C-alpha positions as CSV (number, residue, x, y, z in Angstrom):
1,M,95.8,194.6,-4.3
2,P,92.8,193.0,-3.2
3,D,91.0,194.5,0.1
4,P,91.9,191.8,2.8
5,A,88.6,192.4,3.8
6,D,87.3,190.7,1.0
7,L,88.0,187.3,2.5
8,L,85.1,187.7,4.8
9,H,82.9,187.2,1.9
10,L,84.1,183.9,0.5
11,S,82.2,180.9,0.3
12,R,83.3,178.4,2.8
13,R,84.8,176.0,0.3
14,E,87.0,179.2,-1.0
15,R,87.7,179.9,2.8
16,Q,88.7,176.4,2.9
17,I,91.1,176.2,0.1
18,M,92.2,179.9,1.7
19,D,93.2,178.2,4.8
20,V,95.3,175.8,3.1
21,I,97.2,178.0,0.8
22,Y,97.9,180.5,3.9
23,R,99.1,177.2,6.2
24,R,101.2,175.8,3.1
25,G,102.5,179.0,1.5
26,S,101.6,178.1,-1.6
27,A,99.8,175.1,-2.8
28,S,98.9,173.2,-6.1
29,A,95.1,172.4,-7.1
30,A,96.4,168.6,-6.1
31,E,97.9,169.6,-3.0
32,V,94.8,171.5,-1.9
33,R,92.7,168.9,-2.7
34,E,95.1,166.5,-0.6
35,A,94.8,169.0,2.4
36,L,90.5,169.2,2.4
37,D,88.5,166.8,4.1
38,D,85.7,165.6,2.0
39,A,87.3,167.5,-1.2
40,P,85.4,168.1,-4.4
41,T,87.4,167.2,-7.8
42,T,90.7,168.9,-8.8
43,T,88.6,170.3,-11.5
44,T,86.5,171.8,-9.0
45,I,89.3,172.8,-7.3
46,R,91.1,174.4,-10.1
47,G,87.9,176.0,-11.0
48,L,87.5,177.3,-7.5
49,L,91.1,178.4,-7.7
50,R,90.5,180.4,-10.6
51,I,87.8,182.2,-9.1
52,L,90.1,183.1,-6.3
53,E,92.6,184.5,-8.8
54,E,89.7,186.4,-10.6
55,K,89.0,187.8,-7.3
56,G,92.5,189.0,-6.7
57,H,93.2,186.6,-3.6
58,V,95.5,184.7,-5.1
59,R,98.0,184.5,-7.8
60,H,99.8,181.6,-9.8
61,E,103.0,180.7,-10.9
62,R,104.0,177.9,-13.4
63,D,105.9,175.2,-12.1
64,G,106.6,173.1,-14.8
65,P,103.2,171.8,-15.8
66,R,101.3,172.5,-12.9
67,F,100.0,176.1,-11.7
68,V,101.1,176.7,-8.0
69,Y,99.0,179.2,-6.2
70,R,100.2,181.6,-3.2
71,P,98.3,184.5,-1.2
72,A,98.0,187.7,-3.3
73,V,97.4,189.1,0.2
74,T,100.1,188.6,3.6
75,R,98.6,186.5,6.5
76,E,99.4,189.7,8.3
77,A,97.3,192.3,6.3
78,A,94.6,189.4,6.1
79,A,94.3,188.9,9.7
80,A,94.4,192.8,10.3
81,H,91.3,193.2,8.5
82,V,89.8,190.1,9.6
83,L,90.4,189.9,13.4
84,P,88.5,193.1,14.2
85,H,85.1,191.7,12.4
86,V,85.7,188.8,14.2
87,V,85.9,190.7,17.3
88,R,83.2,192.8,16.7
89,T,80.8,190.0,15.8
90,F,81.6,187.3,18.4
91,F,83.1,189.4,21.2
92,G,81.0,192.3,21.6
93,G,84.1,194.4,20.3
94,S,85.7,193.5,23.3
95,P,89.4,192.4,22.8
96,A,89.2,191.5,26.5
97,R,86.5,188.7,25.4
98,A,88.2,187.4,22.7
99,M,91.7,187.0,25.0
100,A,89.3,185.3,27.6
101,A,87.8,183.2,25.4
102,L,91.4,182.3,23.6
103,L,92.5,181.8,27.5
104,G,90.0,179.8,29.0
105,R,90.5,176.8,26.9
106,D,91.7,173.4,28.7
107,D,93.5,172.1,25.8
108,G,97.2,173.4,26.6
109,T,97.3,175.3,23.4
110,V,98.8,178.2,25.0
111,S,102.5,177.8,25.9
112,D,104.2,179.9,28.9
113,A,106.1,181.3,25.9
114,E,103.3,182.7,24.0
115,L,101.6,184.1,27.8
116,D,105.1,185.9,27.9
117,R,104.8,187.4,24.7
118,L,101.0,188.4,25.4
119,G,102.2,190.0,28.7
120,A,104.9,191.9,26.9
121,L,102.2,192.9,24.6
122,L,100.0,194.0,27.5
123,D,102.9,196.1,28.8
124,Q,103.7,198.0,25.6
125,A,100.4,198.9,25.3
126,R,99.9,200.6,28.5
127,K,102.8,202.4,27.6
128,R,100.8,204.0,24.4
129,P,100.0,207.6,25.1
130,Q,96.0,207.3,25.3
């Protein structure tokens, strides 16, 4: 199994492809190309998918004449390794600053249900032994 932290070392295009595959759950080269803005050729996408497979980030299955690619590491495992890096890099290691950045947005993307869930997680964190 690849180290999810290796996701930090992907090229911009490789990250874009992984974003599509994580978002969809699986995708063929043509589906990846359709999902990308300013996409390179399908041949280039296939080459990048092959590289991602060699690096251990995706696996493929045959679906008739096409290959369908799936992430080799779950989204949750990848997030567990990448998020601490983001918090260290952009928020000085402070989860509170990261949360403030997310919650301070004015685009209405945080629903009441999500705020309730966050409140419950904070309550759980307070109850854990230090």
